[in-house]
C-alpha positions in Angstrom: -2.4 -65.7 68.1 -2.3 -63.8 64.9 -1.0 -60.1 64.6 -2.9 -59.4 61.5 -5.8 -57.1 62.7 -8.7 -56.3 60.7 -11.4 -53.6 61.0 -13.8 -56.1 62.7 -11.4 -57.4 65.1 -10.7 -53.7 66.1 -14.5 -52.9 67.0 -15.2 -56.3 68.5 -15.2 -56.2 72.1 -12.1 -58.0 73.7 -12.5 -61.3 75.1 -10.6 -62.8 78.1 -7.5 -64.7 77.1 -6.4 -62.6 74.2 -2.7 -61.9 73.6 -1.7 -59.0 75.9 0.5 -57.9 72.7 -2.6 -57.7 70.7 -4.3 -55.5 73.5 -1.3 -53.1 73.7 -1.5 -52.8 69.8 -5.1 -52.1 69.9 -4.7 -49.4 72.9 -1.7 -47.8 70.6 -4.0 -47.4 67.7 -6.8 -45.9 69.8 -4.4 -43.3 71.3 -3.1 -42.5 67.8 -6.6 -41.9 66.5 -7.5 -39.7 69.6 -3.9 -37.7 68.9 -5.1 -36.9 65.3 -8.5 -35.7 66.1 -6.9 -33.4 68.7 -4.5 -32.2 65.8 -7.3 -31.7 63.8 -9.3 -29.6 66.2 -6.2 -27.6 66.8 -5.7 -27.0 63.1 -9.4 -25.8 62.8 -9.2 -23.5 65.7 -5.6 -22.0 64.2 -7.3 -21.6 60.9 -10.5 -19.9 62.2 -8.3 -17.6 64.4 -6.6 -16.4 61.2 -9.7 -15.3 59.8 -9.9 -12.0 61.8 -6.3 -11.2 61.2 -7.3 -11.5 57.4 -9.8 -8.8 57.6 -7.7 -6.8 59.8 -4.9 -6.7 57.3 -7.3 -6.2 54.6 -8.8 -3.2 56.5 -5.2 -1.7 56.9 -4.4 -2.4 53.3 -7.4 -0.5 52.3 -6.5 2.4 54.7 -2.9 2.5 53.4 -4.5 2.9 49.6 -6.3 5.7 51.0 -3.4 7.3 52.8 -1.2 6.6 49.3 -4.0 8.8 47.5 -3.5 11.6 49.9 0.2 11.4 49.7 0.3 11.6 45.7 -2.4 14.7 46.1 -0.1 16.5 48.5 3.0 15.9 46.4 1.4 16.8 42.9 -2.1 18.1 43.6 -1.3 21.9 42.7 0.7 20.7 39.6 -2.6 18.6 38.7 -4.5 21.9 39.1 -2.1 24.1 37.1 -2.3 21.6 34.2 -6.0 21.4 34.2 -6.0 25.6 34.3 -4.4 25.6 30.8 -7.4 25.1 28.7 -5.5 25.8 25.4 -3.6 22.5 26.1 -7.0 20.6 26.9 -8.7 21.4 23.5 -6.0 19.2 22.0 -7.6 15.6 22.3 -4.2 13.8 22.5 -2.9 16.5 25.0 -6.1 16.1 27.0 -5.8 12.2 27.0 -2.0 12.5 28.4 -3.4 15.2 31.0 -5.9 12.9 32.2 -3.4 10.0 32.7 -0.6 12.3 34.5 -3.3 13.9 36.6 -4.7 10.6 37.9 -1.4 9.2 38.3 -0.1 12.4 40.4 -3.3 12.0 42.6 -4.0 8.3 42.5 -7.6 8.6 42.1 -9.8 8.8 39.2 -12.7 10.2 41.4 -10.6 13.2 42.0 -9.7 13.9 38.4 -13.2 13.2 37.4 -14.8 15.5 39.7 -12.3 18.4 38.7 -13.6 17.8 35.1 -16.9 17.8 36.4 -16.6 21.3 38.2 -14.6 22.8 34.7 -17.5 21.6 32.7 -20.4 22.9 35.1 -18.5 26.2 35.4 -18.3 26.8 31.5 -14.5 26.7 31.5 -14.3 23.4 29.7 -16.5 21.9 26.9 -17.9 18.2 27.0 -15.9 17.6 23.7 -12.5 18.5 25.6 -13.5 16.8 28.5 -14.0 13.3 27.0 -10.2 12.5 26.3 -9.4 13.5 29.8 -11.9 10.9 31.0 -10.3 8.3 28.8 -7.0 9.4 30.4 -8.1 9.0 34.0 -9.4 5.5 33.2 -5.7 4.6 32.2 -4.2 6.2 35.0 -6.3 4.7 37.7 -4.7 1.4 36.8 -1.4 2.0 37.9 -2.3 1.4 41.7 -2.9 -2.3 41.3 0.2 -2.5 38.9 2.5 -1.2 41.7 0.5 -3.8 44.0 1.5 -6.4 41.9 5.5 -5.4 42.3 5.0 -6.7 46.2 4.9 -10.0 45.1 8.3 -9.9 43.0 9.7 -12.5 45.7 8.1 -15.4 44.2 8.6 -15.8 40.5 5.4 -17.7 39.5 3.3 -15.7 41.9 4.8 -12.6 40.5 4.1 -13.8 37.0 0.5 -14.2 37.6 -0.1 -11.1 39.8 1.6 -8.9 37.0 -0.3 -10.3 34.5 -3.6 -10.0 36.4 -2.9 -6.5 37.1 -1.6 -5.1 33.7 -4.9 -6.9 32.0 -6.5 -3.8 33.1 -3.9 -1.5 31.6 -4.1 -3.6 28.2 -8.0 -3.1 27.9 -7.7 0.4 28.7 -4.9 1.2 26.1 -6.7 -0.9 23.4 -9.9 1.1 24.0 -8.4 4.4 23.8 -6.5 3.4 20.6 -10.0 2.8 19.2 -12.4 5.1 20.6 -10.3 8.3 20.9 -10.0 8.6 17.0 -13.6 7.6 16.6 -14.8 10.2 19.3 -12.1 12.8 17.6 -13.9 12.4 14.2 -17.6 11.7 14.9 -18.3 12.9 18.7 -20.0 9.5 19.3 -19.7 9.5 23.2 -20.6 13.2 23.1 -23.6 12.6 21.0 -24.9 9.6 22.9 -24.5 11.0 26.4 -26.3 14.3 25.1 -29.0 12.2 23.5 -29.6 10.5 27.0 -29.7 13.7 29.1 -32.2 15.2 26.7 -34.3 12.3 26.8 -34.5 11.7 30.7 -35.9 14.4 33.0 -33.0 14.2 35.5 -33.6 15.8 39.0 -31.0 16.4 41.6 -31.1 13.5 44.4 -29.3 12.6 47.3 -25.5 12.1 47.5 -24.5 8.4 47.1 -23.5 6.6 50.2 -19.7 5.9 50.5 -19.9 2.9 52.3 -16.1 2.3 52.2 -15.2 5.7 53.4 -17.6 5.1 56.4 -15.1 2.4 57.5 -11.9 3.7 56.6 -12.3 7.5 57.6 -12.1 6.8 61.4 -8.7 5.7 61.1 -7.5 8.0 58.0 -9.0 11.0 59.6 -6.6 10.7 62.3 -3.7 10.6 60.1 -4.3 13.3 57.4 -7.4 15.1 56.1 -7.0 17.1 53.0 -8.8 20.2 51.5 -9.6 18.9 47.8 -11.2 22.3 47.0 -8.1 23.8 46.7 -6.9 21.7 43.6 -10.5 22.3 42.0 -10.0 26.2 42.8 -6.7 26.1 41.1 -7.8 24.2 38.3 -10.8 26.8 37.8 -8.0 29.8 37.9 -8.8 31.0 41.4 -5.1 32.4 42.1 -6.1 32.7 45.8 -5.8 28.9 46.2 -2.2 28.9 44.9 -1.0 29.9 48.3 -3.4 27.8 50.6 -2.2 24.3 52.0 -4.1 21.1 51.0 -3.7 20.1 54.5 -7.1 20.8 56.2 -6.9 22.6 59.6 -10.3 23.7 60.1 -12.9 21.0 60.1 -15.8 22.8 61.5 -16.5 26.7 60.5 -19.9 28.6 60.2 -20.9 31.4 57.8 -22.1 34.5 59.5 -24.3 37.1 57.4 -24.5 40.5 58.6 -25.4 43.9 57.4 -23.3 46.8 57.1 -23.1 50.4 55.7 -21.0 50.9 52.7 -20.1 54.0 50.6 -21.3 53.9 47.0 -19.6 57.0 45.7 -22.5 58.8 44.0 -26.0 58.5 44.0 -25.8 56.9 40.3 -24.0 54.1 41.7 -26.9 53.4 44.1 -28.4 50.2 42.7 -29.1 48.6 46.0 -32.7 47.5 47.0 -31.8 49.1 50.3 -32.4 53.0 50.9 -29.4 55.4 50.1 -28.6 58.6 52.1 -26.0 61.1 51.8 -23.5 62.2 54.5 -20.7 64.7 53.9 -21.1 64.5 50.2 -20.9 60.6 50.3 -23.6 58.2 49.4 -24.2 55.3 51.7 -26.4 52.1 51.6 -26.5 49.1 53.4 -25.4 45.5 52.1 -25.3 42.2 53.4 -21.8 40.7 54.1 -20.9 37.1 54.8 -17.8 36.2 57.0 -16.3 32.9 57.5 -15.6 31.8 61.1 -13.7 28.9 62.1 -15.0 26.8 65.1 -13.2 23.7 65.7 -9.6 22.5 64.6 -9.1 19.1 62.9 -7.3 16.4 65.1 -4.8 14.6 62.5 -1.3 14.4 62.8 -0.3 17.2 60.6 -2.9 19.7 61.8 -0.2 22.0 63.4 2.6 21.0 61.4 5.0 23.6 59.8 6.2 21.3 56.9 5.1 22.1 53.4 2.5 19.9 51.3 5.5 18.5 49.4 7.2 17.1 52.8 4.1 16.0 54.1 3.4 14.3 51.0 6.8 12.4 50.9 6.6 11.3 54.4 3.0 9.8 53.9 4.2 8.4 50.6 6.8 6.5 52.6 4.9 5.2 55.4 1.8 4.3 53.1 4.1 2.1 51.1 5.7 0.6 53.9 2.1 -0.3 55.4 0.9 -1.3 52.0 3.9 -3.7 51.4 3.8 -5.1 54.9 -0.3 -5.9 54.9 0.1 -7.2 51.1 2.9 -9.7 52.4 0.9 -10.7 55.5 -2.2 -11.2 53.5 -0.4 -13.3 50.8 1.0 -15.3 54.0 -2.3 -15.8 55.5 -4.0 -16.6 52.4 -1.5 -19.1 51.3 -2.0 -21.0 54.7 -5.8 -20.8 54.6 -6.3 -22.0 50.9 -4.2 -25.1 51.0 -5.2 -28.4 49.9 -9.0 -29.2 49.3 -9.9 -25.7 50.4 -8.0 -24.2 47.5 -9.1 -26.4 45.1 -12.9 -26.1 46.2 -12.5 -22.0 45.8 -10.8 -22.5 42.5 -13.5 -24.7 41.4 -16.4 -22.2 42.5 -14.5 -19.1 40.9 -13.1 -20.3 37.7 -15.7 -22.9 36.6 -18.0 -22.2 33.8 -21.6 -23.2 33.5 -22.6 -26.3 31.9 -23.0 -26.3 28.1 -24.5 -24.3 26.4 -24.5 -21.6 29.0 -20.7 -21.7 29.9 -20.5 -17.9 28.2 -22.7 -16.7 31.1 -20.2 -17.3 33.7 -18.0 -14.4 32.1 -20.9 -11.9 32.3 -21.9 -12.9 35.7 -18.3 -12.2 36.7 -18.7 -8.7 35.0 -21.7 -8.0 37.3 -20.0 -9.0 40.2 -17.2 -6.9 39.8 -19.3 -4.2 39.1 -21.3 -4.7 42.2 -18.3 -5.0 44.6 -16.8 -2.0 43.1 -20.0 -0.1 43.7 -20.1 -1.3 47.3 -16.7 -0.3 47.9 -16.8 2.8 45.9 -13.3 2.1 44.3 -12.2 0.6 41.4 -8.4 0.8 42.7 -9.4 -0.7 45.9 -11.3 -3.9 44.3 -8.6 -4.6 41.6 -5.8 -4.2 44.3 -7.6 -6.6 46.5 -7.9 -9.4 43.8 -4.3 -8.8 42.4 -2.8 -11.1 45.5 -5.6 -13.8 45.0 -4.4 -13.9 41.0 -0.9 -14.1 42.1 -1.4 -17.2 44.6 -3.5 -18.8 42.0 -6.9 -18.7 43.5 -8.6 -16.6 40.6 -7.4 -17.1 37.0 -6.5 -14.4 34.7 -9.3 -15.4 32.4 -11.7 -15.0 35.4 -10.0 -11.8 36.6 -10.5 -10.1 33.2 -14.4 -9.7 33.4 -13.8 -9.1 36.9 -11.8 -6.0 36.0 -14.3 -4.9 33.3 -17.2 -5.0 35.8 -15.2 -2.9 38.2 -14.8 -0.3 35.3 -18.7 -0.4 35.0 -19.1 -0.1 38.9 -16.8 2.9 39.2 -19.0 4.7 36.6 -22.2 4.0 38.3 -20.8 5.6 41.3 -20.0 8.7 39.2 -23.2 8.8 37.9 -24.9 8.8 41.2 -22.4 11.4 42.3 -23.6 13.7 39.5 -27.2 13.3 40.1 -26.5 14.6 43.8 -25.0 18.0 41.8 -27.0 21.2 42.3 -29.7 22.0 39.9 -27.4 24.4 37.7 -24.5 21.8 37.4 -26.6 18.7 36.9 -26.9 18.3 33.3 -23.1 18.9 32.6 -22.1 16.6 35.5 -24.4 13.8 34.5 -23.5 13.9 30.8 -19.7 14.0 31.9 -20.4 10.7 33.9 -22.4 9.1 31.0 -19.3 9.6 28.8 -17.2 7.9 31.1 -19.9 5.1 31.5 -20.4 4.7 27.5 -16.7 4.5 27.3 -16.4 1.4 29.6 -19.4 -0.1 27.6 -18.0 0.5 24.2 -14.9 -1.2 25.2 -16.3 -4.3 26.7 -18.2 -4.5 23.5 -15.0 -4.3 21.6 -13.0 -6.5 23.6 -14.8 -9.2 25.6 -18.0 -10.8 23.9 -16.0 -12.7 21.2 -13.3 -15.0 22.6 -10.8 -14.0 19.7 -11.0 -10.6 20.4 -9.8 -10.9 23.9 -6.5 -9.6 23.2 -5.9 -7.9 26.7 -5.6 -11.4 28.1 -2.9 -12.5 25.6 -1.1 -9.3 26.1 -1.2 -9.3 29.8 0.3 -13.0 29.8 3.2 -11.9 27.5 3.9 -9.0 29.7 3.7 -11.5 33.1 6.2 -14.0 31.3 8.6 -11.1 30.4 8.6 -9.8 33.9 9.0 -13.1 35.4 12.2 -13.5 33.4 13.4 -9.9 33.8 12.1 -8.4 37.0 13.3 -4.9 36.3 11.1 -5.0 33.3 8.0 -4.3 35.6 9.5 -1.0 37.0 10.5 -0.2 33.3 6.9 -0.8 32.2 5.4 1.2 35.0 8.0 4.3 34.1 7.2 4.0 30.3 3.4 3.5 30.2 2.5 6.1 32.9 5.2 8.6 32.9 7.8 8.7 30.1 5.7 7.6 27.1 2.8 10.2 28.1 5.1 13.0 28.5 6.7 12.4 25.3 3.3 12.5 23.5 2.2 15.5 25.5 5.5 17.4 24.1 4.8 16.3 20.9 1.2 17.3 21.0 2.2 20.7 22.3 4.8 21.3 19.3 1.6 21.3 16.9 0.1 18.7 14.8 2.7 18.8 12.1 5.4 17.8 14.8 2.8 15.2 16.0 1.9 13.9 12.8 5.5 13.6 11.6 6.6 11.6 14.3 3.5 9.6 15.3 2.5 8.4 12.0 5.9 6.8 11.0 6.3 5.3 14.6 2.8 3.9 14.3 3.3 2.4 10.9 6.5 0.8 12.1 4.6 -0.7 15.0 1.9 -2.0 12.7 4.5 -3.5 10.4 6.5 -5.1 13.2 3.2 -6.6 14.6 2.0 -8.1 11.2 5.6 -9.7 10.6 5.5 -11.2 14.2 2.1 -12.7 13.2 3.4 -14.1 10.0 6.3 -15.4 11.6 4.6 -17.4 14.1 1.7 -18.7 12.0 2.6 -18.2 8.1 6.3 -17.9 8.0 6.5 -19.5 4.4 4.7 -16.2 3.3 7.8 -14.1 4.3 11.0 -13.7 2.5 13.7 -16.1 4.3 15.5 -13.1 5.8 12.4 -11.8 7.7 11.3 -15.2 8.9 13.1 -14.3 12.0 14.6 -11.1 13.3 18.2 -12.5 13.8 19.4 -10.3 11.1 19.0 -7.2 13.3 21.4 -6.4 16.0 20.6 -8.4 19.3 19.7 -5.4 21.5 16.8 -4.3 18.5 15.1 -8.1 19.3 15.9 -8.9 22.7 16.3 -7.5 26.3 19.3 -9.6 27.0 21.9 -7.0 26.4 19.8 -4.4 28.6 19.6 -7.4 31.2 23.4 -7.6 31.1 24.1 -3.9 31.6 21.7 -3.8 34.5 23.3 -6.9 36.1 26.9 -5.2 35.5 25.4 -2.0 37.2 24.2 -4.2 40.1 27.4 -5.9 40.5 29.2 -2.8 40.4 26.9 -1.3 43.2 27.3 -4.7 45.3 30.8 -4.7 44.8 31.5 -1.2 45.9 29.3 -2.2 49.2 31.5 -5.3 49.8 35.0 -6.3 50.8 37.2 -5.7 47.8 38.4 -8.7 46.1 35.7 -11.0 47.1 35.0 -13.2 44.0 33.5 -16.6 44.1 34.1 -19.0 41.3 32.5 -22.1 40.9 32.9 -24.8 38.5 29.9 -26.1 36.9 29.9 -29.4 35.2 26.3 -30.0 34.6 26.3 -28.2 31.3 24.6 -24.8 30.1 21.0 -26.1 31.1 21.6 -25.9 34.7 23.4 -22.8 34.6 20.7 -21.1 32.5 18.3 -22.2 35.2 20.1 -20.9 38.0 20.2 -17.5 36.1 16.5 -17.4 35.7 16.4 -17.9 39.3 18.8 -15.2 40.1 19.1 -12.6 37.3 22.0 -11.0 39.3 24.3 -13.9 38.3 26.5 -12.9 35.3 27.7 -16.1 33.6 31.3 -15.1 31.9 30.6 -17.8 29.3 27.4 -15.9 28.1 29.3 -12.7 27.7 32.6 -11.3 26.0 35.9 -11.7 27.6 35.9 -9.7 30.9 38.9 -8.0 32.0 38.9 -7.0 35.8 42.1 -5.0 36.4 41.5 -4.2 39.7 41.7 -7.9 40.7 43.9 -8.9 38.0 41.9 -11.9 37.1 41.3 -12.6 33.4 38.1 -15.1 32.5 38.1 -16.4 29.2 35.0 -17.4 27.5 33.7 -20.8 28.6 35.4 -20.6 31.9 32.2 -21.7 33.8 33.0 -19.1 36.4 30.3 -16.6 37.8 30.6 -13.6 39.9 28.4 -13.4 43.1 
């Protein structure tokens, strides 16, 4: 009997007289098939059970973003209100732009900063011309949230590169749009005139408040943690000194206004202007006036309702807890997504999301993604939540940066559509101003999309974001430096220069902008037309290393890190390893662990504490 089995012999009923060994082999195959089927069923059951966990972690992630926003408002809300209160500052377009950035970063909510601007415009304390730069700044400041979320994927280099690029494409789009549209608005008033024309053309009537679908889901949990009285920030911005001493933490959730009549003295009959009759008693003129009294009925039920902590202390506590919850949920989300989106499933999802339409309709896919981003943002009522939610998907490779870019642009439109609906719910006396401010925000994003999306060669934000992602993957500390520079140090410097006067601003800003333009042009020529440049300018090697490379700064940060680690470890613990594989392997190891400091890539090091000399080329490194 042959031991070679075919599919036909396996399916054919066994006849008497077959070799027992062959029958045993057939039974073994059948048992293996049943075990394989059981393992498949078990794998399907495990994957299905992960889906509720995925939604649970996503819900907690969104709630942590909400609490994070409240924490920032508690820590910096009153400062933001004081900034808005200085109308002399806001009349400067550059200062208004910086104020919008800083305030939105402080309160972590473009909706809050936009609502303050609407209130200031409606009350006449701020005109639309001064409000537009603030709205542009709030557009930039709101993109800091998903950049912070991208930092949570720093553990895996490739994921970090993709996630950081996907997050910063939003920043690059906003900055480029501001660089073009802010000077255009300051000189021509394009957005103001366009929005005013729409307001004058349509007869807008007040409507119902837009439903906040995301708040309906998250408030049952977040209300148990903290509740804020956001009217305090608006009151401070509008110059109400009584609000400066009030806490942002809401104590009474239900109150009632009582109206009663009372007798008041008006001093003299000439001052008697009330429609109520006046009378005299003991040489005093009296009249009847209506008086209102606010009566608190029911206390709130969150954790800090009876706390004796200050707003800043509560904000710091919530900031630490929300960041911890944010990191935990994000890590678990990434792990779950990685386990679910494996093999053929990941490939299928990538094909669905990233595939273009057949020729000649391939260009429609990007515009469909813009509509999807706008619709999803309108549903969740927050661009920060939507862009932060897709950042992990970009990191694990499910969504490409080419597809994430139109989704982000759609998110910008979605959040302005929400603002327009909120403006339509304003009272009649504030409706026109609120609607015009919301339209300015909408047209700013529409014009930005027209500038940086329809023509593929103008999609500079994608290339800029890729460069930032590659730089961050090589030097991970660059991500923190980027956040500090773009959202804190650079805006603060520009704000200080703008306060010093336009002469100082022009004296510093014009040479700096000219130098940046020159560097950009030379870089382009070095890449594409090096022959057009003098030999000396065909590379930047003639400059000091620190002027054209981050390596010296990386070396400095590495030394500081080593010193901190050395102080925390046992003294004298140095590990040297001889590497015979050449510099290629050592550079690869240094890329994987940037804390490694290779002595053969640095000048001679003298360590008097350990009395050890390392000559150049010794192939030793310090752990």
